[in-house]
MILUM-862883 format. One record per residue: residue number from 1; residue in three letters; chain; x, z, y of N, C-alpha, C in turn. Coordinates in nm, 2 decimals, always signed. Layout:
N
+------+------+-------+--------+--------+--------+--------+--------+--------+--------+--------+--------+
: resi : resn : chain :    nxx :    nzz :    nyy :   caxx :   cazz :   cayy :    cxx :    czz :    cyy :
+------+------+-------+--------+--------+--------+--------+--------+--------+--------+--------+--------+
:  NUM :  Ala :     A :      X :      Z :      Y :      X :      Z :      Y :      X :      Z :      Y :
...
+------+------+-------+--------+--------+--------+--------+--------+--------+--------+--------+--------+
//
This chain:
93
+------+------+-------+--------+--------+--------+--------+--------+--------+--------+--------+--------+
: resi : resn : chain :    nxx :    nzz :    nyy :   caxx :   cazz :   cayy :    cxx :    czz :    cyy :
+------+------+-------+--------+--------+--------+--------+--------+--------+--------+--------+--------+
:    1 :  Unk :     A :  -1.19 :  -2.02 :  -1.15 :  -1.07 :  -2.05 :  -1.08 :  -1.00 :  -1.92 :  -1.04 :
:    2 :  Unk :     A :  -0.88 :  -1.91 :  -1.07 :  -0.80 :  -1.79 :  -1.04 :  -0.75 :  -1.79 :  -0.90 :
:    3 :  Unk :     A :  -0.77 :  -1.68 :  -0.83 :  -0.72 :  -1.66 :  -0.69 :  -0.57 :  -1.63 :  -0.69 :
:    4 :  Unk :     A :  -0.50 :  -1.69 :  -0.60 :  -0.35 :  -1.66 :  -0.60 :  -0.33 :  -1.52 :  -0.55 :
:    5 :  Unk :     A :  -0.23 :  -1.46 :  -0.61 :  -0.20 :  -1.32 :  -0.57 :  -0.13 :  -1.32 :  -0.43 :
:    6 :  Unk :     A :  -0.18 :  -1.24 :  -0.34 :  -0.12 :  -1.23 :  -0.21 :  -0.01 :  -1.12 :  -0.22 :
:    7 :  Unk :     A :  +0.11 :  -1.16 :  -0.17 :  +0.22 :  -1.07 :  -0.17 :  +0.20 :  -0.97 :  -0.06 :
:    8 :  Unk :     A :  +0.20 :  -0.84 :  -0.09 :  +0.18 :  -0.74 :  +0.01 :  +0.30 :  -0.74 :  +0.11 :
:    9 :  Unk :     A :  +0.27 :  -0.71 :  +0.24 :  +0.38 :  -0.71 :  +0.34 :  +0.47 :  -0.59 :  +0.32 :
:   10 :  Unk :     A :  +0.60 :  -0.60 :  +0.35 :  +0.69 :  -0.49 :  +0.36 :  +0.65 :  -0.40 :  +0.48 :
:   11 :  Unk :     A :  +0.70 :  -0.28 :  +0.48 :  +0.67 :  -0.19 :  +0.58 :  +0.71 :  -0.24 :  +0.72 :
:   12 :  Unk :     A :  +0.82 :  -0.31 :  +0.73 :  +0.86 :  -0.37 :  +0.86 :  +0.76 :  -0.47 :  +0.90 :
:   13 :  Unk :     A :  +0.71 :  -0.55 :  +0.81 :  +0.61 :  -0.65 :  +0.85 :  +0.48 :  -0.58 :  +0.89 :
:   14 :  Unk :     A :  +0.45 :  -0.47 :  +0.82 :  +0.33 :  -0.39 :  +0.86 :  +0.34 :  -0.34 :  +1.00 :
:   15 :  Unk :     A :  +0.46 :  -0.30 :  +1.04 :  +0.48 :  -0.25 :  +1.18 :  +0.46 :  -0.36 :  +1.28 :
:   16 :  Unk :     A :  +0.52 :  -0.48 :  +1.25 :  +0.50 :  -0.59 :  +1.34 :  +0.36 :  -0.63 :  +1.35 :
:   17 :  Unk :     A :  +0.29 :  -0.63 :  +1.23 :  +0.15 :  -0.67 :  +1.23 :  +0.06 :  -0.58 :  +1.31 :
:   18 :  Unk :     A :  +0.08 :  -0.45 :  +1.30 :  -0.01 :  -0.36 :  +1.37 :  +0.04 :  -0.33 :  +1.52 :
:   19 :  Unk :     A :  +0.17 :  -0.33 :  +1.54 :  +0.22 :  -0.28 :  +1.66 :  +0.30 :  -0.38 :  +1.74 :
:   20 :  Unk :     A :  +0.33 :  -0.50 :  +1.68 :  +0.40 :  -0.60 :  +1.75 :  +0.55 :  -0.58 :  +1.76 :
:   21 :  Unk :     A :  +0.60 :  -0.48 :  +1.69 :  +0.74 :  -0.45 :  +1.70 :  +0.78 :  -0.39 :  +1.56 :
:   22 :  Unk :     A :  +0.91 :  -0.39 :  +1.54 :  +0.96 :  -0.34 :  +1.42 :  +0.99 :  -0.18 :  +1.43 :
:   23 :  Unk :     A :  +0.98 :  -0.12 :  +1.32 :  +1.01 :  +0.03 :  +1.32 :  +1.14 :  +0.04 :  +1.25 :
:   24 :  Unk :     A :  +1.25 :  +0.06 :  +1.32 :  +1.38 :  +0.08 :  +1.26 :  +1.40 :  +0.23 :  +1.24 :
:   25 :  Unk :     A :  +1.39 :  +0.28 :  +1.12 :  +1.41 :  +0.42 :  +1.09 :  +1.52 :  +0.44 :  +1.00 :
:   26 :  Unk :     A :  +1.57 :  +0.55 :  +0.99 :  +1.68 :  +0.59 :  +0.89 :  +1.61 :  +0.59 :  +0.76 :
:   27 :  Unk :     A :  +1.69 :  +0.57 :  +0.65 :  +1.64 :  +0.57 :  +0.52 :  +1.60 :  +0.71 :  +0.47 :
:   28 :  Unk :     A :  +1.66 :  +0.81 :  +0.53 :  +1.62 :  +0.95 :  +0.49 :  +1.55 :  +1.02 :  +0.61 :
:   29 :  Unk :     A :  +1.45 :  +1.10 :  +0.57 :  +1.37 :  +1.17 :  +0.67 :  +1.36 :  +1.31 :  +0.61 :
:   30 :  Unk :     A :  +1.44 :  +1.40 :  +0.65 :  +1.45 :  +1.53 :  +0.59 :  +1.39 :  +1.64 :  +0.69 :
:   31 :  Unk :     A :  +1.40 :  +1.62 :  +0.82 :  +1.35 :  +1.71 :  +0.91 :  +1.31 :  +1.64 :  +1.04 :
:   32 :  Unk :     A :  +1.24 :  +1.71 :  +1.13 :  +1.21 :  +1.65 :  +1.26 :  +1.33 :  +1.62 :  +1.34 :
:   33 :  Unk :     A :  +1.44 :  +1.68 :  +1.31 :  +1.56 :  +1.65 :  +1.39 :  +1.61 :  +1.50 :  +1.36 :
:   34 :  Unk :     A :  +1.56 :  +1.44 :  +1.25 :  +1.60 :  +1.31 :  +1.21 :  +1.53 :  +1.20 :  +1.30 :
:   35 :  Unk :     A :  +1.42 :  +1.25 :  +1.37 :  +1.34 :  +1.16 :  +1.46 :  +1.41 :  +1.16 :  +1.59 :
:   36 :  Unk :     A :  +1.43 :  +1.04 :  +1.65 :  +1.50 :  +1.03 :  +1.78 :  +1.40 :  +1.00 :  +1.89 :
:   37 :  Unk :     A :  +1.35 :  +1.11 :  +1.95 :  +1.26 :  +1.10 :  +2.06 :  +1.11 :  +1.10 :  +2.03 :
:   38 :  Unk :     A :  +1.03 :  +1.13 :  +2.13 :  +0.89 :  +1.13 :  +2.11 :  +0.83 :  +1.00 :  +2.08 :
:   39 :  Unk :     A :  +0.88 :  +0.89 :  +2.14 :  +0.82 :  +0.76 :  +2.11 :  +0.83 :  +0.72 :  +1.96 :
:   40 :  Unk :     A :  +0.94 :  +0.75 :  +1.90 :  +0.96 :  +0.72 :  +1.76 :  +0.87 :  +0.81 :  +1.67 :
:   41 :  Unk :     A :  +0.85 :  +0.93 :  +1.71 :  +0.76 :  +1.02 :  +1.64 :  +0.61 :  +0.97 :  +1.65 :
:   42 :  Unk :     A :  +0.57 :  +0.94 :  +1.77 :  +0.43 :  +0.89 :  +1.79 :  +0.41 :  +0.76 :  +1.72 :
:   43 :  Unk :     A :  +0.52 :  +0.67 :  +1.72 :  +0.51 :  +0.54 :  +1.65 :  +0.49 :  +0.57 :  +1.50 :
:   44 :  Unk :     A :  +0.56 :  +0.67 :  +1.45 :  +0.55 :  +0.70 :  +1.30 :  +0.41 :  +0.75 :  +1.27 :
:   45 :  Unk :     A :  +0.35 :  +0.83 :  +1.36 :  +0.21 :  +0.87 :  +1.34 :  +0.11 :  +0.75 :  +1.34 :
:   46 :  Unk :     A :  +0.13 :  +0.66 :  +1.44 :  +0.05 :  +0.54 :  +1.44 :  +0.06 :  +0.46 :  +1.32 :
:   47 :  Unk :     A :  +0.18 :  +0.44 :  +1.26 :  +0.20 :  +0.37 :  +1.14 :  +0.13 :  +0.44 :  +1.02 :
:   48 :  Unk :     A :  +0.14 :  +0.57 :  +1.02 :  +0.07 :  +0.64 :  +0.91 :  -0.08 :  +0.62 :  +0.92 :
:   49 :  Unk :     A :  -0.14 :  +0.62 :  +1.04 :  -0.28 :  +0.60 :  +1.06 :  -0.32 :  +0.46 :  +1.01 :
:   50 :  Unk :     A :  -0.24 :  +0.36 :  +1.05 :  -0.26 :  +0.22 :  +1.01 :  -0.26 :  +0.20 :  +0.86 :
:   51 :  Unk :     A :  -0.16 :  +0.26 :  +0.80 :  -0.14 :  +0.25 :  +0.65 :  -0.26 :  +0.32 :  +0.58 :
:   52 :  Unk :     A :  -0.31 :  +0.43 :  +0.64 :  -0.42 :  +0.50 :  +0.58 :  -0.55 :  +0.42 :  +0.59 :
:   53 :  Unk :     A :  -0.56 :  +0.35 :  +0.70 :  -0.69 :  +0.27 :  +0.73 :  -0.69 :  +0.15 :  +0.65 :
:   54 :  Unk :     A :  -0.58 :  +0.09 :  +0.62 :  -0.57 :  -0.04 :  +0.54 :  -0.50 :  -0.01 :  +0.41 :
:   55 :  Unk :     A :  -0.58 :  +0.02 :  +0.31 :  -0.52 :  +0.06 :  +0.18 :  -0.47 :  -0.06 :  +0.10 :
:   56 :  Unk :     A :  -0.49 :  -0.18 :  +0.15 :  -0.44 :  -0.30 :  +0.07 :  -0.29 :  -0.32 :  +0.10 :
:   57 :  Unk :     A :  -0.24 :  -0.26 :  +0.20 :  -0.10 :  -0.28 :  +0.23 :  -0.02 :  -0.19 :  +0.14 :
:   58 :  Unk :     A :  +0.08 :  -0.25 :  +0.07 :  +0.16 :  -0.18 :  -0.03 :  +0.31 :  -0.19 :  +0.00 :
:   59 :  Unk :     A :  +0.36 :  -0.11 :  +0.10 :  +0.50 :  -0.13 :  +0.14 :  +0.61 :  -0.10 :  +0.03 :
:   60 :  Unk :     A :  +0.57 :  -0.03 :  -0.08 :  +0.66 :  +0.00 :  -0.19 :  +0.64 :  -0.09 :  -0.31 :
:   61 :  Unk :     A :  +0.57 :  -0.20 :  -0.29 :  +0.53 :  -0.29 :  -0.40 :  +0.66 :  -0.34 :  -0.47 :
:   62 :  Unk :     A :  +0.66 :  -0.32 :  -0.60 :  +0.78 :  -0.37 :  -0.68 :  +0.90 :  -0.28 :  -0.67 :
:   63 :  Unk :     A :  +0.89 :  -0.17 :  -0.61 :  +1.01 :  -0.08 :  -0.59 :  +1.00 :  +0.04 :  -0.68 :
:   64 :  Unk :     A :  +1.11 :  +0.09 :  -0.73 :  +1.11 :  +0.21 :  -0.80 :  +1.17 :  +0.32 :  -0.71 :
:   65 :  Unk :     A :  +1.10 :  +0.44 :  -0.70 :  +1.13 :  +0.54 :  -0.61 :  +1.17 :  +0.66 :  -0.70 :
:   66 :  Unk :     A :  +1.30 :  +0.71 :  -0.68 :  +1.35 :  +0.83 :  -0.75 :  +1.30 :  +0.95 :  -0.68 :
:   67 :  Unk :     A :  +1.24 :  +1.04 :  -0.75 :  +1.19 :  +1.17 :  -0.69 :  +1.28 :  +1.28 :  -0.75 :
:   68 :  Unk :     A :  +1.35 :  +1.34 :  -0.66 :  +1.44 :  +1.45 :  -0.70 :  +1.40 :  +1.58 :  -0.62 :
:   69 :  Unk :     A :  +1.38 :  +1.69 :  -0.70 :  +1.34 :  +1.81 :  -0.64 :  +1.43 :  +1.92 :  -0.68 :
:   70 :  Unk :     A :  +1.46 :  +2.01 :  -0.59 :  +1.55 :  +2.12 :  -0.61 :  +1.49 :  +2.22 :  -0.71 :
:   71 :  Unk :     A :  +1.36 :  +2.25 :  -0.69 :  +1.29 :  +2.34 :  -0.78 :  +1.17 :  +2.27 :  -0.85 :
:   72 :  Unk :     A :  +1.15 :  +2.31 :  -0.98 :  +1.04 :  +2.25 :  -1.05 :  +0.90 :  +2.30 :  -0.99 :
:   73 :  Unk :     A :  +0.82 :  +2.20 :  -0.96 :  +0.69 :  +2.23 :  -0.90 :  +0.59 :  +2.12 :  -0.95 :
:   74 :  Unk :     A :  +0.50 :  +2.14 :  -1.03 :  +0.41 :  +2.04 :  -1.09 :  +0.33 :  +1.98 :  -0.97 :
:   75 :  Unk :     A :  +0.27 :  +2.07 :  -0.89 :  +0.19 :  +2.02 :  -0.78 :  +0.26 :  +1.93 :  -0.68 :
:   76 :  Unk :     A :  +0.38 :  +1.96 :  -0.65 :  +0.46 :  +1.88 :  -0.56 :  +0.50 :  +1.75 :  -0.62 :
:   77 :  Unk :     A :  +0.54 :  +1.75 :  -0.75 :  +0.58 :  +1.63 :  -0.82 :  +0.47 :  +1.54 :  -0.83 :
:   78 :  Unk :     A :  +0.35 :  +1.59 :  -0.88 :  +0.23 :  +1.50 :  -0.90 :  +0.19 :  +1.44 :  -0.76 :
:   79 :  Unk :     A :  +0.19 :  +1.52 :  -0.65 :  +0.15 :  +1.47 :  -0.52 :  +0.24 :  +1.36 :  -0.48 :
:   80 :  Unk :     A :  +0.37 :  +1.37 :  -0.50 :  +0.46 :  +1.26 :  -0.46 :  +0.44 :  +1.14 :  -0.55 :
:   81 :  Unk :     A :  +0.42 :  +1.16 :  -0.68 :  +0.40 :  +1.05 :  -0.77 :  +0.27 :  +0.97 :  -0.73 :
:   82 :  Unk :     A :  +0.17 :  +1.04 :  -0.70 :  +0.04 :  +0.98 :  -0.66 :  +0.07 :  +0.90 :  -0.53 :
:   83 :  Unk :     A :  +0.14 :  +0.95 :  -0.43 :  +0.17 :  +0.89 :  -0.31 :  +0.25 :  +0.76 :  -0.33 :
:   84 :  Unk :     A :  +0.35 :  +0.76 :  -0.42 :  +0.43 :  +0.64 :  -0.44 :  +0.34 :  +0.54 :  -0.51 :
:   85 :  Unk :     A :  +0.26 :  +0.57 :  -0.61 :  +0.17 :  +0.48 :  -0.67 :  +0.07 :  +0.42 :  -0.58 :
:   86 :  Unk :     A :  +0.02 :  +0.50 :  -0.49 :  -0.08 :  +0.44 :  -0.39 :  -0.01 :  +0.34 :  -0.29 :
:   87 :  Unk :     A :  +0.12 :  +0.36 :  -0.27 :  +0.19 :  +0.27 :  -0.18 :  +0.25 :  +0.15 :  -0.26 :
:   88 :  Unk :     A :  +0.21 :  +0.14 :  -0.39 :  +0.25 :  +0.02 :  -0.47 :  +0.38 :  +0.04 :  -0.55 :
:   89 :  Unk :     A :  +0.45 :  +0.16 :  -0.54 :  +0.58 :  +0.17 :  -0.61 :  +0.56 :  +0.24 :  -0.75 :
:   90 :  Unk :     A :  +0.68 :  +0.26 :  -0.81 :  +0.69 :  +0.32 :  -0.94 :  +0.77 :  +0.44 :  -0.93 :
:   91 :  Unk :     A :  +0.71 :  +0.56 :  -0.95 :  +0.79 :  +0.69 :  -0.94 :  +0.88 :  +0.71 :  -1.06 :
:   92 :  Unk :     A :  +0.99 :  +0.76 :  -1.03 :  +1.09 :  +0.79 :  -1.14 :  +1.13 :  +0.94 :  -1.12 :
:   93 :  Unk :     A :  +1.09 :  +1.02 :  -1.21 :  +1.13 :  +1.17 :  -1.20 :  +1.23 :  +1.21 :  -1.30 :
+------+------+-------+--------+--------+--------+--------+--------+--------+--------+--------+--------+
//
């Protein structure tokens, strides 16, 4: 008997599941100045810990992620590609 595939929760659902509230963040995170206040920063760290502890959660499932870099760096590109794949996405370089 084949087990039905469970749809992985989106990152917003992950936030509600672990913390009981949504994490409304900007779509771009380029520097610490993009974080609004200590509470949002600590919430981001809590989310990272939760995602690291539960590897079955795939917030990027079915999404293609474009990776654009200013300078060519094999180590950086491969690190980001691995991260996107681990989160369930498809890297596009």
